[in-house]
A tleap script that builds the chain and sets N, CA, C and O, in Angstrom:
source leaprc.protein.ff14SB
mol = sequence {
  NMET GLU ALA ILE TYR GLN ARG ASP SER ASP
  GLN ASP GLY LEU THR ASP ALA GLN GLU LEU
  THR LEU GLY THR ASN PRO LEU SER ALA ASP
  SER ASP GLY ASP GLY ARG SER ASP LEU VAL
  GLU VAL GLU GLU GLY THR ASN PRO LEU GLU
  LYS ASP LEU GLN ASP MET GLY GLN THR SER
  ILE THR GLU PRO SER SER VAL PHE MET GLU
  MET LYS GLN LYS ILE SER ASP MET MET GLU
  SER HIE TYR LYS GLU PHE ILE GLN ALA LEU
  ILE SER ILE GLU THR GLY ILE GLU ASN GLU
  GLN ASP LEU GLU ASP LEU TYR THR TYR TYR
  MET ARG THR ASP ALA VAL SER LEU LEU SER
  SER ASP LEU GLU THR SER PRO GLN GLU VAL
  GLU MET GLU ILE GLU CLEU
}
set mol.1.N position { 11.471 -26.648 -3.417 }
set mol.1.CA position { 10.895 -26.209 -3.968 }
set mol.1.C position { 10.972 -24.763 -2.879 }
set mol.1.O position { 10.905 -24.942 -1.663 }
set mol.2.N position { 11.082 -23.694 -3.320 }
set mol.2.CA position { 11.337 -22.469 -2.100 }
set mol.2.C position { 10.256 -21.900 -1.362 }
set mol.2.O position { 9.225 -21.857 -2.034 }
set mol.3.N position { 10.145 -21.440 -0.179 }
set mol.3.CA position { 8.653 -21.368 0.365 }
set mol.3.C position { 8.533 -19.801 -0.309 }
set mol.3.O position { 9.374 -19.075 -0.840 }
set mol.4.N position { 7.158 -19.646 -0.044 }
set mol.4.CA position { 6.820 -17.984 -0.795 }
set mol.4.C position { 7.584 -16.979 -0.384 }
set mol.4.O position { 7.650 -16.046 -1.184 }
set mol.5.N position { 8.438 -16.818 1.024 }
set mol.5.CA position { 8.783 -15.811 2.027 }
set mol.5.C position { 10.430 -15.936 0.884 }
set mol.5.O position { 11.287 -15.066 1.042 }
set mol.6.N position { 10.589 -16.718 0.155 }
set mol.6.CA position { 11.799 -16.636 -0.509 }
set mol.6.C position { 12.090 -16.706 -1.413 }
set mol.6.O position { 13.254 -16.459 -1.730 }
set mol.7.N position { 10.955 -17.163 -2.468 }
set mol.7.CA position { 10.392 -17.394 -4.041 }
set mol.7.C position { 10.473 -15.949 -4.030 }
set mol.7.O position { 10.237 -15.157 -3.118 }
set mol.8.N position { 10.883 -15.746 -5.320 }
set mol.8.CA position { 10.639 -14.539 -6.111 }
set mol.8.C position { 10.684 -14.707 -8.043 }
set mol.8.O position { 11.463 -14.569 -8.986 }
set mol.9.N position { 9.071 -15.142 -7.702 }
set mol.9.CA position { 8.731 -15.581 -9.169 }
set mol.9.C position { 8.932 -15.350 -10.452 }
set mol.9.O position { 8.907 -15.985 -11.507 }
set mol.10.N position { 9.222 -13.834 -9.935 }
set mol.10.CA position { 9.158 -12.904 -11.396 }
set mol.10.C position { 10.552 -12.103 -11.291 }
set mol.10.O position { 10.807 -11.229 -12.119 }
set mol.11.N position { 11.605 -12.478 -10.071 }
set mol.11.CA position { 12.811 -12.129 -10.329 }
set mol.11.C position { 13.030 -10.497 -10.104 }
set mol.11.O position { 14.069 -10.010 -10.551 }
set mol.12.N position { 12.371 -9.905 -9.632 }
set mol.12.CA position { 12.304 -8.530 -9.435 }
set mol.12.C position { 13.000 -8.002 -8.103 }
set mol.12.O position { 13.190 -6.786 -8.115 }
set mol.13.N position { 13.359 -8.580 -7.115 }
set mol.13.CA position { 13.960 -8.255 -5.850 }
set mol.13.C position { 12.958 -8.429 -4.461 }
set mol.13.O position { 13.364 -8.417 -3.299 }
set mol.14.N position { 11.578 -8.589 -4.902 }
set mol.14.CA position { 10.632 -8.776 -4.152 }
set mol.14.C position { 9.988 -10.319 -3.840 }
set mol.14.O position { 9.552 -10.995 -4.772 }
set mol.15.N position { 9.976 -10.687 -2.787 }
set mol.15.CA position { 9.713 -12.098 -2.357 }
set mol.15.C position { 8.121 -12.319 -3.498 }
set mol.15.O position { 7.709 -11.471 -4.289 }
set mol.16.N position { 7.737 -13.170 -3.335 }
set mol.16.CA position { 5.951 -13.254 -3.826 }
set mol.16.C position { 5.129 -13.223 -2.417 }
set mol.16.O position { 3.899 -13.173 -2.405 }
set mol.17.N position { 5.861 -13.255 -1.319 }
set mol.17.CA position { 4.983 -12.936 -0.019 }
set mol.17.C position { 4.839 -11.431 -0.144 }
set mol.17.O position { 3.703 -10.958 -0.176 }
set mol.18.N position { 6.035 -10.542 -0.226 }
set mol.18.CA position { 6.041 -9.376 -0.289 }
set mol.18.C position { 4.931 -8.520 -1.451 }
set mol.18.O position { 4.152 -7.597 -1.214 }
set mol.19.N position { 5.140 -9.038 -2.397 }
set mol.19.CA position { 4.369 -8.848 -3.247 }
set mol.19.C position { 2.688 -9.235 -3.135 }
set mol.19.O position { 1.959 -8.288 -3.430 }
set mol.20.N position { 2.022 -10.448 -2.764 }
set mol.20.CA position { 1.173 -10.819 -2.534 }
set mol.20.C position { 0.589 -9.364 -1.403 }
set mol.20.O position { -0.452 -8.707 -1.401 }
set mol.21.N position { 1.725 -9.324 -0.619 }
set mol.21.CA position { 1.237 -8.184 0.431 }
set mol.21.C position { 0.961 -6.892 -0.206 }
set mol.21.O position { -0.206 -6.531 -0.361 }
set mol.22.N position { 1.937 -6.178 -0.583 }
set mol.22.CA position { 1.873 -4.834 -1.892 }
set mol.22.C position { 0.447 -5.299 -2.686 }
set mol.22.O position { -0.131 -4.282 -3.068 }
set mol.23.N position { -0.099 -6.212 -2.953 }
set mol.23.CA position { -1.083 -6.287 -3.950 }
set mol.23.C position { -0.438 -6.328 -5.583 }
set mol.23.O position { -1.319 -6.236 -6.438 }
set mol.24.N position { 0.641 -6.423 -5.985 }
set mol.24.CA position { 1.697 -6.508 -7.102 }
set mol.24.C position { 1.435 -7.766 -7.514 }
set mol.24.O position { 0.837 -8.567 -6.796 }
set mol.25.N position { 1.879 -8.057 -8.756 }
set mol.25.CA position { 1.813 -9.757 -9.610 }
set mol.25.C position { 3.272 -9.958 -9.095 }
set mol.25.O position { 4.299 -9.292 -9.230 }
set mol.26.N position { 2.973 -11.150 -8.441 }
set mol.26.CA position { 4.529 -12.058 -8.150 }
set mol.26.C position { 5.213 -12.737 -9.405 }
set mol.26.O position { 6.343 -13.225 -9.440 }
set mol.27.N position { 4.055 -12.643 -10.678 }
set mol.27.CA position { 4.893 -13.167 -11.832 }
set mol.27.C position { 4.915 -11.977 -12.835 }
set mol.27.O position { 5.090 -12.225 -14.028 }
set mol.28.N position { 4.717 -10.475 -12.333 }
set mol.28.CA position { 5.304 -9.824 -13.384 }
set mol.28.C position { 6.206 -8.794 -12.795 }
set mol.28.O position { 5.750 -7.908 -12.072 }
set mol.29.N position { 7.490 -8.887 -13.086 }
set mol.29.CA position { 8.697 -7.643 -12.324 }
set mol.29.C position { 8.134 -6.389 -12.535 }
set mol.29.O position { 8.526 -5.606 -11.670 }
set mol.30.N position { 7.311 -5.840 -13.402 }
set mol.30.CA position { 6.311 -4.506 -13.515 }
set mol.30.C position { 5.065 -4.715 -13.253 }
set mol.30.O position { 4.571 -5.494 -14.068 }
set mol.31.N position { 4.223 -4.289 -12.327 }
set mol.31.CA position { 3.010 -4.998 -12.082 }
set mol.31.C position { 1.639 -3.734 -13.051 }
set mol.31.O position { 0.502 -3.849 -13.508 }
set mol.32.N position { 2.642 -2.682 -12.929 }
set mol.32.CA position { 2.093 -1.372 -13.639 }
set mol.32.C position { 1.962 -1.244 -15.238 }
set mol.32.O position { 1.129 -0.658 -15.929 }
set mol.33.N position { 2.915 -1.889 -15.515 }
set mol.33.CA position { 3.865 -1.967 -16.852 }
set mol.33.C position { 4.236 -0.518 -17.563 }
set mol.33.O position { 4.018 -0.189 -18.728 }
set mol.34.N position { 4.827 0.200 -16.570 }
set mol.34.CA position { 5.151 1.331 -16.597 }
set mol.34.C position { 6.744 1.573 -17.162 }
set mol.34.O position { 7.253 2.650 -17.470 }
set mol.35.N position { 7.315 0.318 -17.196 }
set mol.35.CA position { 8.965 0.351 -17.290 }
set mol.35.C position { 9.850 0.252 -16.204 }
set mol.35.O position { 11.065 0.306 -16.390 }
set mol.36.N position { 9.333 0.104 -15.029 }
set mol.36.CA position { 10.480 0.193 -13.930 }
set mol.36.C position { 9.416 -0.563 -13.079 }
set mol.36.O position { 8.194 -0.454 -12.974 }
set mol.37.N position { 10.676 -1.651 -12.317 }
set mol.37.CA position { 10.471 -2.952 -11.672 }
set mol.37.C position { 9.675 -2.573 -10.449 }
set mol.37.O position { 10.028 -1.562 -9.842 }
set mol.38.N position { 8.712 -3.220 -10.046 }
set mol.38.CA position { 8.264 -3.063 -8.690 }
set mol.38.C position { 9.185 -2.782 -7.499 }
set mol.38.O position { 8.850 -2.039 -6.577 }
set mol.39.N position { 10.479 -3.474 -7.573 }
set mol.39.CA position { 11.188 -3.078 -6.727 }
set mol.39.C position { 11.677 -1.827 -6.413 }
set mol.39.O position { 11.768 -1.303 -5.303 }
set mol.40.N position { 12.096 -1.242 -7.897 }
set mol.40.CA position { 12.739 0.104 -8.022 }
set mol.40.C position { 11.517 1.171 -6.974 }
set mol.40.O position { 11.722 1.972 -6.062 }
set mol.41.N position { 10.134 0.647 -7.710 }
set mol.41.CA position { 9.118 1.574 -7.451 }
set mol.41.C position { 9.312 2.034 -5.959 }
set mol.41.O position { 9.345 3.173 -5.491 }
set mol.42.N position { 9.493 0.165 -5.038 }
set mol.42.CA position { 9.017 0.803 -3.756 }
set mol.42.C position { 9.792 1.045 -3.172 }
set mol.42.O position { 9.703 1.711 -2.141 }
set mol.43.N position { 11.038 0.477 -3.752 }
set mol.43.CA position { 12.704 1.627 -2.744 }
set mol.43.C position { 12.331 3.331 -3.255 }
set mol.43.O position { 12.831 4.050 -2.390 }
set mol.44.N position { 11.950 3.812 -3.852 }
set mol.44.CA position { 11.410 4.817 -4.162 }
set mol.44.C position { 10.366 5.630 -3.751 }
set mol.44.O position { 10.239 6.844 -3.907 }
set mol.45.N position { 9.850 5.072 -3.371 }
set mol.45.CA position { 8.553 5.240 -2.821 }
set mol.45.C position { 7.272 5.459 -3.571 }
set mol.45.O position { 6.268 5.866 -2.986 }
set mol.46.N position { 7.289 5.174 -4.958 }
set mol.46.CA position { 6.194 5.321 -5.765 }
set mol.46.C position { 5.465 4.195 -5.994 }
set mol.46.O position { 6.050 3.152 -6.286 }
set mol.47.N position { 4.182 4.245 -5.899 }
set mol.47.CA position { 3.648 2.900 -6.078 }
set mol.47.C position { 3.417 2.199 -7.578 }
set mol.47.O position { 3.100 2.672 -8.669 }
set mol.48.N position { 3.703 0.948 -7.150 }
set mol.48.CA position { 3.998 -0.269 -8.265 }
set mol.48.C position { 2.696 -0.615 -8.938 }
set mol.48.O position { 2.672 -1.104 -10.068 }
set mol.49.N position { 1.735 -0.385 -8.314 }
set mol.49.CA position { 0.394 -0.792 -8.886 }
set mol.49.C position { -0.187 0.220 -10.140 }
set mol.49.O position { -0.895 -0.227 -11.043 }
set mol.50.N position { 0.197 1.555 -10.056 }
set mol.50.CA position { 0.055 2.977 -10.761 }
set mol.50.C position { 1.436 3.131 -11.725 }
set mol.50.O position { 2.575 2.762 -11.440 }
set mol.51.N position { 0.945 3.826 -13.014 }
set mol.51.CA position { 1.811 4.097 -13.866 }
set mol.51.C position { 2.528 5.366 -13.144 }
set mol.51.O position { 1.916 6.298 -12.624 }
set mol.52.N position { 4.017 5.218 -13.213 }
set mol.52.CA position { 4.577 6.634 -12.367 }
set mol.52.C position { 4.400 8.015 -13.709 }
set mol.52.O position { 4.953 7.790 -14.785 }
set mol.53.N position { 3.903 8.880 -13.595 }
set mol.53.CA position { 3.608 10.000 -14.610 }
set mol.53.C position { 4.683 10.662 -14.482 }
set mol.53.O position { 5.004 11.094 -13.375 }
set mol.54.N position { 5.639 10.922 -15.864 }
set mol.54.CA position { 6.514 12.396 -15.573 }
set mol.54.C position { 5.857 13.456 -16.265 }
set mol.54.O position { 4.829 13.453 -16.942 }
set mol.55.N position { 6.951 14.699 -15.843 }
set mol.55.CA position { 6.636 15.507 -16.878 }
set mol.55.C position { 7.148 15.807 -17.902 }
set mol.55.O position { 8.378 15.830 -17.944 }
set mol.56.N position { 6.432 16.112 -18.980 }
set mol.56.CA position { 7.257 16.332 -20.164 }
set mol.56.C position { 8.639 17.000 -20.223 }
set mol.56.O position { 8.900 18.015 -19.578 }
set mol.57.N position { 9.303 16.522 -20.839 }
set mol.57.CA position { 10.709 17.248 -20.646 }
set mol.57.C position { 11.821 16.993 -19.426 }
set mol.57.O position { 12.994 17.304 -19.218 }
set mol.58.N position { 10.575 16.106 -18.612 }
set mol.58.CA position { 11.880 16.409 -17.133 }
set mol.58.C position { 12.003 14.398 -17.228 }
set mol.58.O position { 11.355 13.595 -17.899 }
set mol.59.N position { 12.775 14.264 -16.540 }
set mol.59.CA position { 13.379 13.102 -16.470 }
set mol.59.C position { 13.480 12.511 -15.014 }
set mol.59.O position { 14.253 11.575 -14.812 }
set mol.60.N position { 12.715 13.036 -13.990 }
set mol.60.CA position { 12.164 13.048 -12.942 }
set mol.60.C position { 10.824 12.458 -12.513 }
set mol.60.O position { 9.753 12.964 -12.848 }
set mol.61.N position { 10.941 11.246 -11.673 }
set mol.61.CA position { 9.532 10.734 -10.919 }
set mol.61.C position { 8.698 11.766 -10.511 }
set mol.61.O position { 9.236 12.860 -10.339 }
set mol.62.N position { 7.418 11.659 -10.305 }
set mol.62.CA position { 6.863 12.484 -9.541 }
set mol.62.C position { 7.062 11.850 -7.991 }
set mol.62.O position { 7.351 10.675 -7.765 }
set mol.63.N position { 6.854 12.834 -7.034 }
set mol.63.CA position { 6.963 12.391 -5.466 }
set mol.63.C position { 6.293 11.427 -4.965 }
set mol.63.O position { 5.104 11.353 -5.275 }
set mol.64.N position { 6.695 10.734 -4.334 }
set mol.64.CA position { 6.297 9.442 -3.430 }
set mol.64.C position { 5.411 9.850 -2.648 }
set mol.64.O position { 5.556 10.974 -2.168 }
set mol.65.N position { 4.167 9.005 -2.274 }
set mol.65.CA position { 3.016 9.415 -1.855 }
set mol.65.C position { 3.380 9.018 -0.306 }
set mol.65.O position { 3.617 7.831 -0.083 }
set mol.66.N position { 3.427 9.822 0.617 }
set mol.66.CA position { 3.720 9.420 1.987 }
set mol.66.C position { 2.591 8.478 2.271 }
set mol.66.O position { 3.060 7.613 3.011 }
set mol.67.N position { 1.327 8.234 2.036 }
set mol.67.CA position { 0.075 7.494 2.241 }
set mol.67.C position { 1.003 5.692 1.852 }
set mol.67.O position { 0.951 4.699 2.579 }
set mol.68.N position { 1.639 5.803 0.715 }
set mol.68.CA position { 1.802 4.696 0.303 }
set mol.68.C position { 3.222 4.433 0.842 }
set mol.68.O position { 3.488 3.240 0.994 }
set mol.69.N position { 4.076 5.222 1.125 }
set mol.69.CA position { 5.166 4.799 2.503 }
set mol.69.C position { 4.783 4.507 3.794 }
set mol.69.O position { 5.478 3.863 4.579 }
set mol.70.N position { 3.783 4.928 4.014 }
set mol.70.CA position { 3.567 4.094 5.401 }
set mol.70.C position { 3.197 3.322 5.348 }
set mol.70.O position { 3.699 2.499 6.113 }
set mol.71.N position { 2.194 2.880 4.594 }
set mol.71.CA position { 1.519 1.552 4.169 }
set mol.71.C position { 2.970 0.468 3.943 }
set mol.71.O position { 2.982 -0.646 4.467 }
set mol.72.N position { 4.283 1.040 2.998 }
set mol.72.CA position { 4.819 -0.355 3.050 }
set mol.72.C position { 5.815 -0.450 4.416 }
set mol.72.O position { 6.346 -1.504 4.766 }
set mol.73.N position { 5.959 0.726 5.062 }
set mol.73.CA position { 6.523 0.664 6.060 }
set mol.73.C position { 5.830 -0.423 7.470 }
set mol.73.O position { 6.331 -1.207 8.277 }
set mol.74.N position { 4.853 -0.067 7.262 }
set mol.74.CA position { 3.889 -1.070 8.312 }
set mol.74.C position { 3.702 -2.411 7.861 }
set mol.74.O position { 3.553 -3.301 8.698 }
set mol.75.N position { 3.692 -2.706 6.433 }
set mol.75.CA position { 3.630 -3.773 5.944 }
set mol.75.C position { 4.965 -4.801 6.192 }
set mol.75.O position { 4.769 -6.006 6.348 }
set mol.76.N position { 6.167 -4.298 6.213 }
set mol.76.CA position { 7.394 -4.613 5.972 }
set mol.76.C position { 7.581 -5.120 7.610 }
set mol.76.O position { 8.046 -6.215 7.929 }
set mol.77.N position { 6.987 -3.796 8.811 }
set mol.77.CA position { 6.786 -4.077 10.214 }
set mol.77.C position { 5.939 -5.460 10.183 }
set mol.77.O position { 6.585 -6.494 10.352 }
set mol.78.N position { 5.025 -5.520 10.049 }
set mol.78.CA position { 4.379 -6.895 10.296 }
set mol.78.C position { 4.798 -7.976 9.702 }
set mol.78.O position { 4.411 -8.968 10.318 }
set mol.79.N position { 5.483 -8.254 8.680 }
set mol.79.CA position { 6.117 -9.435 8.246 }
set mol.79.C position { 6.767 -9.802 8.889 }
set mol.79.O position { 6.776 -11.001 9.166 }
set mol.80.N position { 7.915 -8.609 9.612 }
set mol.80.CA position { 9.176 -9.325 10.557 }
set mol.80.C position { 8.515 -9.747 11.363 }
set mol.80.O position { 8.389 -10.971 11.338 }
set mol.81.N position { 7.729 -8.930 12.525 }
set mol.81.CA position { 6.960 -8.783 13.653 }
set mol.81.C position { 6.295 -10.168 13.900 }
set mol.81.O position { 6.563 -10.986 14.780 }
set mol.82.N position { 5.379 -10.234 12.926 }
set mol.82.CA position { 3.883 -11.404 13.273 }
set mol.82.C position { 4.396 -12.139 12.033 }
set mol.82.O position { 3.510 -11.870 11.221 }
set mol.83.N position { 5.297 -12.911 11.386 }
set mol.83.CA position { 5.166 -13.874 10.641 }
set mol.83.C position { 4.373 -15.018 10.574 }
set mol.83.O position { 4.097 -15.641 9.549 }
set mol.84.N position { 4.123 -15.192 11.375 }
set mol.84.CA position { 2.775 -16.462 11.380 }
set mol.84.C position { 1.378 -15.897 11.189 }
set mol.84.O position { 0.490 -16.392 10.495 }
set mol.85.N position { 1.320 -14.802 11.902 }
set mol.85.CA position { 0.188 -14.340 11.447 }
set mol.85.C position { -0.063 -13.848 10.320 }
set mol.85.O position { -1.163 -13.900 9.771 }
set mol.86.N position { 1.329 -13.122 9.702 }
set mol.86.CA position { 0.906 -12.772 8.222 }
set mol.86.C position { 0.670 -14.148 6.972 }
set mol.86.O position { -0.082 -14.041 6.003 }
set mol.87.N position { 1.373 -15.196 7.245 }
set mol.87.CA position { 1.276 -16.364 6.648 }
set mol.87.C position { -0.439 -16.675 6.718 }
set mol.87.O position { -1.109 -16.823 5.696 }
set mol.88.N position { -0.907 -16.731 7.865 }
set mol.88.CA position { -2.120 -17.387 7.728 }
set mol.88.C position { -3.012 -15.892 7.399 }
set mol.88.O position { -4.030 -16.095 6.737 }
set mol.89.N position { -2.835 -14.887 7.659 }
set mol.89.CA position { -3.623 -13.902 6.733 }
set mol.89.C position { -3.627 -14.388 5.180 }
set mol.89.O position { -4.688 -14.593 4.591 }
set mol.90.N position { -2.355 -14.555 4.566 }
set mol.90.CA position { -2.568 -14.927 3.531 }
set mol.90.C position { -3.454 -15.825 2.606 }
set mol.90.O position { -4.064 -15.683 1.547 }
set mol.91.N position { -3.172 -17.071 3.750 }
set mol.91.CA position { -3.999 -18.438 3.581 }
set mol.91.C position { -5.391 -17.805 3.536 }
set mol.91.O position { -6.101 -17.911 2.536 }
set mol.92.N position { -5.766 -17.154 4.622 }
set mol.92.CA position { -7.102 -16.939 5.013 }
set mol.92.C position { -7.615 -16.390 3.687 }
set mol.92.O position { -8.546 -16.988 3.146 }
set mol.93.N position { -7.084 -15.286 3.104 }
set mol.93.CA position { -7.334 -14.549 1.784 }
set mol.93.C position { -7.556 -15.778 0.973 }
set mol.93.O position { -8.565 -16.466 0.817 }
set mol.94.N position { -6.519 -15.858 0.566 }
set mol.94.CA position { -6.623 -17.043 -0.504 }
set mol.94.C position { -7.528 -18.324 -0.514 }
set mol.94.O position { -7.689 -19.066 -1.482 }
set mol.95.N position { -8.119 -18.462 0.790 }
set mol.95.CA position { -9.164 -20.052 0.791 }
set mol.95.C position { -10.670 -19.362 1.209 }
set mol.95.O position { -11.774 -19.825 0.923 }
set mol.96.N position { -10.375 -18.099 1.982 }
set mol.96.CA position { -11.788 -17.637 2.353 }
set mol.96.C position { -11.665 -18.352 3.875 }
set mol.96.O position { -12.536 -17.930 4.635 }
set mol.97.N position { -11.064 -19.012 4.272 }
set mol.97.CA position { -11.298 -19.869 5.695 }
set mol.97.C position { -11.107 -18.902 6.580 }
set mol.97.O position { -10.353 -17.941 6.429 }
set mol.98.N position { -11.918 -19.181 7.701 }
set mol.98.CA position { -11.195 -17.986 8.772 }
set mol.98.C position { -11.893 -18.610 10.113 }
set mol.98.O position { -12.615 -17.939 10.851 }
set mol.99.N position { -11.580 -19.979 10.323 }
set mol.99.CA position { -11.551 -20.602 11.585 }
set mol.99.C position { -10.061 -20.639 11.960 }
set mol.99.O position { -9.269 -21.195 11.200 }
set mol.100.N position { -9.729 -20.175 12.886 }
set mol.100.CA position { -8.420 -20.349 13.552 }
set mol.100.C position { -7.504 -21.756 13.828 }
set mol.100.O position { -6.288 -21.938 13.899 }
set mol.101.N position { -8.434 -22.475 13.924 }
set mol.101.CA position { -7.758 -23.802 14.410 }
set mol.101.C position { -7.683 -24.525 13.020 }
set mol.101.O position { -6.883 -25.459 12.965 }
set mol.102.N position { -8.507 -24.186 11.720 }
set mol.102.CA position { -8.184 -24.607 10.333 }
set mol.102.C position { -6.888 -24.040 9.657 }
set mol.102.O position { -6.026 -24.618 8.995 }
set mol.103.N position { -7.041 -22.504 10.094 }
set mol.103.CA position { -5.947 -21.746 9.867 }
set mol.103.C position { -4.880 -22.678 10.339 }
set mol.103.O position { -4.153 -23.358 9.615 }
set mol.104.N position { -4.877 -22.605 12.077 }
set mol.104.CA position { -3.669 -23.219 12.091 }
set mol.104.C position { -3.022 -24.630 11.667 }
set mol.104.O position { -1.924 -25.186 11.666 }
set mol.105.N position { -4.408 -24.884 11.294 }
set mol.105.CA position { -3.684 -26.624 10.626 }
set mol.105.C position { -3.117 -26.357 9.585 }
set mol.105.O position { -1.944 -26.730 9.561 }
set mol.106.N position { -3.622 -25.658 8.354 }
set mol.106.CA position { -3.168 -25.293 6.794 }
set mol.106.C position { -1.781 -24.429 7.277 }
set mol.106.O position { -0.818 -24.897 6.670 }
set mol.107.N position { -1.508 -23.674 7.888 }
set mol.107.CA position { -0.370 -23.301 8.543 }
set mol.107.C position { 0.611 -24.277 8.912 }
set mol.107.O position { 1.721 -24.179 8.390 }
set mol.108.N position { 0.375 -25.262 9.775 }
set mol.108.CA position { 1.212 -26.104 10.322 }
set mol.108.C position { 1.554 -27.005 8.827 }
set mol.108.O position { 2.707 -27.204 8.445 }
set mol.109.N position { 0.686 -27.349 8.305 }
set mol.109.CA position { 0.125 -28.152 6.634 }
set mol.109.C position { 1.682 -27.453 5.617 }
set mol.109.O position { 2.623 -28.163 5.261 }
set mol.110.N position { 1.565 -26.026 5.357 }
set mol.110.CA position { 2.389 -25.770 4.996 }
set mol.110.C position { 4.126 -25.363 5.094 }
set mol.110.O position { 5.110 -25.273 4.360 }
set mol.111.N position { 3.770 -25.214 6.385 }
set mol.111.CA position { 5.434 -25.127 7.040 }
set mol.111.C position { 6.016 -26.442 6.842 }
set mol.111.O position { 7.170 -26.425 6.415 }
set mol.112.N position { 5.614 -27.312 7.002 }
set mol.112.CA position { 5.947 -29.009 6.874 }
set mol.112.C position { 6.251 -29.116 6.113 }
set mol.112.O position { 7.440 -29.415 6.007 }
set mol.113.N position { 5.253 -28.926 4.680 }
set mol.113.CA position { 6.049 -29.219 3.154 }
set mol.113.C position { 6.791 -28.483 2.307 }
set mol.113.O position { 7.539 -28.797 1.382 }
set mol.114.N position { 6.425 -27.333 2.826 }
set mol.114.CA position { 7.450 -26.578 2.135 }
set mol.114.C position { 7.085 -26.428 0.650 }
set mol.114.O position { 7.926 -25.751 0.058 }
set mol.115.N position { 6.354 -26.742 0.087 }
set mol.115.CA position { 6.077 -27.296 -1.436 }
set mol.115.C position { 4.751 -26.629 -1.601 }
set mol.115.O position { 4.432 -26.740 -2.784 }
set mol.116.N position { 3.911 -26.032 -0.972 }
set mol.116.CA position { 2.463 -25.797 -1.029 }
set mol.116.C position { 2.844 -23.843 -1.896 }
set mol.116.O position { 3.507 -22.869 -1.539 }
set mol.117.N position { 2.167 -24.095 -2.828 }
set mol.117.CA position { 2.421 -22.332 -3.125 }
set mol.117.C position { 1.298 -21.433 -3.062 }
set mol.117.O position { 0.486 -21.673 -3.955 }
set mol.118.N position { 1.013 -20.578 -2.385 }
set mol.118.CA position { -0.056 -19.837 -1.601 }
set mol.118.C position { -0.372 -18.900 -3.455 }
set mol.118.O position { -0.866 -17.772 -3.437 }
set mol.119.N position { -0.146 -19.318 -4.312 }
set mol.119.CA position { -0.465 -18.752 -5.610 }
set mol.119.C position { -0.985 -20.238 -6.689 }
set mol.119.O position { -1.127 -20.363 -7.906 }
set mol.120.N position { -1.125 -21.023 -5.716 }
set mol.120.CA position { -1.711 -22.028 -6.720 }
set mol.120.C position { -2.911 -22.464 -6.005 }
set mol.120.O position { -3.381 -21.989 -4.971 }
set mol.121.N position { -3.447 -23.697 -6.898 }
set mol.121.CA position { -4.507 -24.853 -6.409 }
set mol.121.C position { -4.406 -25.433 -5.277 }
set mol.121.O position { -5.336 -25.926 -4.640 }
set mol.122.N position { -2.814 -25.386 -4.854 }
set mol.122.CA position { -2.420 -26.277 -3.723 }
set mol.122.C position { -3.133 -26.107 -2.317 }
set mol.122.O position { -2.957 -26.908 -1.399 }
set mol.123.N position { -3.980 -24.961 -2.226 }
set mol.123.CA position { -4.704 -24.426 -1.277 }
set mol.123.C position { -5.875 -24.555 -1.187 }
set mol.123.O position { -6.655 -23.938 -0.461 }
set mol.124.N position { -6.103 -25.490 -2.032 }
set mol.124.CA position { -7.419 -25.834 -2.408 }
set mol.124.C position { -7.852 -26.970 -1.685 }
set mol.124.O position { -8.997 -27.422 -1.674 }
set mol.125.N position { -6.552 -27.538 -0.891 }
set mol.125.CA position { -7.082 -28.727 0.087 }
set mol.125.C position { -7.731 -28.132 1.173 }
set mol.125.O position { -7.510 -26.952 1.446 }
set mol.126.N position { -8.495 -28.807 1.813 }
set mol.126.CA position { -9.396 -28.436 2.543 }
set mol.126.C position { -8.835 -28.852 4.002 }
set mol.126.O position { -8.004 -29.758 4.067 }
set mol.127.N position { -9.249 -28.246 5.085 }
set mol.127.CA position { -8.455 -28.460 6.458 }
set mol.127.C position { -8.956 -29.734 6.950 }
set mol.127.O position { -8.565 -30.032 8.079 }
set mol.128.N position { -9.677 -30.498 6.405 }
set mol.128.CA position { -10.331 -31.745 6.715 }
set mol.128.C position { -9.105 -32.747 6.015 }
set mol.128.O position { -8.565 -33.635 6.675 }
set mol.129.N position { -8.813 -32.511 4.814 }
set mol.129.CA position { -7.692 -33.419 4.127 }
set mol.129.C position { -6.691 -32.779 5.054 }
set mol.129.O position { -6.239 -33.809 5.555 }
set mol.130.N position { -6.112 -31.918 5.561 }
set mol.130.CA position { -4.938 -31.466 6.163 }
set mol.130.C position { -4.909 -32.318 7.574 }
set mol.130.O position { -3.832 -32.770 7.961 }
set mol.131.N position { -6.064 -32.518 8.302 }
set mol.131.CA position { -6.232 -32.756 9.322 }
set mol.131.C position { -5.662 -34.209 8.881 }
set mol.131.O position { -4.515 -34.581 9.129 }
set mol.132.N position { -6.670 -35.002 8.162 }
set mol.132.CA position { -6.024 -36.362 8.018 }
set mol.132.C position { -4.699 -36.953 7.299 }
set mol.132.O position { -4.296 -38.115 7.340 }
set mol.133.N position { -4.119 -35.820 6.616 }
set mol.133.CA position { -2.722 -36.083 6.742 }
set mol.133.C position { -1.682 -36.006 7.613 }
set mol.133.O position { -0.645 -36.667 7.574 }
set mol.134.N position { -2.038 -35.066 8.503 }
set mol.134.CA position { -1.029 -34.870 9.553 }
set mol.134.C position { -1.235 -35.843 10.670 }
set mol.134.O position { -0.340 -35.907 11.512 }
set mol.135.N position { -2.355 -36.660 10.807 }
set mol.135.CA position { -2.692 -37.556 11.736 }
set mol.135.C position { -2.021 -38.943 11.088 }
set mol.135.O position { -2.162 -39.964 11.761 }
set mol.136.N position { -1.408 -39.027 10.010 }
set mol.136.CA position { -0.527 -39.908 9.339 }
set mol.136.C position { 0.508 -39.870 9.591 }
set mol.136.O position { 1.307 -40.620 9.031 }
savepdb mol mol.pdb
quit
C-alpha cells in the first residue's frame, strides 16, 4: 500500500496528503463539483472548494484569490520543510491526540508499517496499543 504522501486515491494529480491539507476530498477528483479537477484549480490559483463562477458568454475563469494562492504556497512550503511535523499534525487532527510522545509513537508506527491510512479507521489504534506493538 502506498503512503499517504504518495497515494492519489482519486487520481487527480494531488496526493492524499496534499488534499487533506487543502481540505479537498481525496476521494473525489473534483471536490466542489464544478467540472474542473482539484489539481487544475490549485495550479490556476482558484479555490477547489468553491465552484468557479464564469461570466455569461465568456470562457475565462474569475481571477484567483491572492489569499488562496498565499495559503497554497505556505502549505507547500510547510510540507517540504517540515514533513514529520506535517504528518503528525494530520494524525493529531484525525485522532484528537495532542500528547507529543503519543504523536511521536503513532508517527513511528505509521512510517514503519506504511500501511496505515490517515483516511480510515486505522488511526483508531490507541497510543497504548502502538506502544505495546513497538515493544514487541
